[in-house]
N, C-alpha and C positions, 0 to 999 in steps of 0.2 A: 496540428498540436494536438497534444496529448496530457489528459487529465485523468489526476488519480484521485479519490476519495478514499480515507482512511479513517475509521473509527477513533473515538478515544476509548483508555481503557482506565477501568478501577482496578486497583490492587487490592486485594485481601489481606493481604501479608504475606513475609516469606516464613517459613518455617525447616527446622532442622530437629529432626528425632533420630540420635545418634543410637545405634544398634550396640549394647555392650559385647556381643560373640564376635565384631566383626573386626577386623582390621581398620582403624579409622581413616587411612589412605585411600581407601576404598569405598568410603561412604560418601553418596550424594551431599553437597552441601547447598542449604537454601532452595529446595524447592517454593513454588508459590501457587496461589492460586488469585483468577481477577476474572472481570467481566468484559467484555467489550460492549460498548454503547455507541450507537449510530449520531447523537448529537451531546453535545458539540462535537466536529469532528474535523478532519485536516481535508484542504481542499489546494491540490499542488497542480499548476498546469507547466509543461513545457514547450517550446519551438526551438527551432534550430536558430541561430543568433551568427552574426560577423565575429561578435566578442561575446565572453560572459556578461550576461545582466542577472541581477537578483533584485525583484520589487516585493513589496508588500509584508505581512507582518510576520516577523521573526527573519528578515531575509538574510541575516548575518550567518545563524545557523543554519538556513537554506544552503547557504552560499559552501560551510563547512562541509556539510556531508556530500554536496555534490562534487567538492572537490576529493574527500576522501573516496569514492564511487570512482569518479575520473581515475585516478589515480592507481587504481586495482587493477585499470583496462591496460593491454596491449598499448602504446602509444600511436600504433598507425590507426588505431578507433577511438582516440580521443576526438573531442570536437567542442564548439562553443555551442550554447542554448542561454536562451532569455527564462528564466524560472521567476515564477510567480505565486505567491503564496496568497492564495485565495480567502482562506478561512485557515485560523487555527485558535485554538484556545490559547488563554496565558499560561504562559512556561510555569513550573512548580506549582500547580495547582491538583495534582494527584491524578492528572487525566494522562499520563503517559505522554505526552506533546512531545517530546525528544524525539523516542524511539519512531512514534507514530510518522510524526515530519521525514526524520531521516529515512526510513522507509519507503513514503512516499516520494518524495526526491528520488532516493536510489531504484524504485521501479518505473520512475517515468523517464528516466534516464536508459533506463535498460531497453525500454519499448523502444525509444526513439534511435540508442544507437547499436540494436542488436534486433528487433523486431518480435523478441519472443517473453514472456513471462516468467520472470525467474523468482524463486518462491523465494519467501520473506526468511528464513534461516540464513539464505546463502547471501541475501543482501546484508541481512544483519553483520554478518562476520566483516562484509566488504567496507562497513562504515562505522564498525566499534560500537555496536549497539547488543543488548541481550546478555551484556558479561557477568551482570550480578542475578536477574531476572529475564526469563525468555515468555513470559504469559505475555505480553505484548508484540513480540514477534510471531508466535505462533497465533495470536489472535487476530496480526494483520491480514493472515491467509484465512485464517477459519471463523473466526466471530465467535459470538457466543459467550459459554460458563468456561473457562482455561483451567488445567491443572498440568502442570509442569516440575519434573521430576527432583528438579536439582541438578549443579554439574556433576560430574564426578571427574577426579583430578585429570587431568590431558582433553578433556573435552572443551569444546567450542562454544557451544551451546546446549541449554538444559534440553532433556527431550518431553516431546509433549506426551503425558499421560492419557489424558481425556480431554475431549472437548465434547461440549453438549450446547444445542441450540436450545433455549428455551422459549416458552409461548410465546408469542406476540401479543397476546392480550394481558400479559403479565405487566407490571408497571415498578418499575424501581426506583426508590424512595430513600 
């Protein structure tokens, strides 16, 4: 059995600062800043099974992400798993639930099928996350305060500009 824990994401907003002197088609669109927090978080477990099974909170969302990840693999590597969402905040509460759940499911399946850690940017592209903001994607791997630059035309994911670990004694209100 593989168990993955993921933080939640607080997003402080998207920003777009156009530069008058540059060609608009080369300017990154909508960078962002956010903070990863441990609680509430997402916890997902997977284990091999005869047929696919999805249980727990947001099981249908977990199924969607599992199928996207599985379809991105060669057919010879595909297998069935039992996926249990043990803990997950409610959707649409500003905590990045979709991205964190999707990445947790994809990472668990990656470890179960390949035996190695695939980084969040690669997982995000495979499951269709991070298309507007990559704060939660970069935060999944790194935690802390995340600043991403926004995507340039043709990029799959906005690059990470800065990651800072905040002191443990700081409280977020």
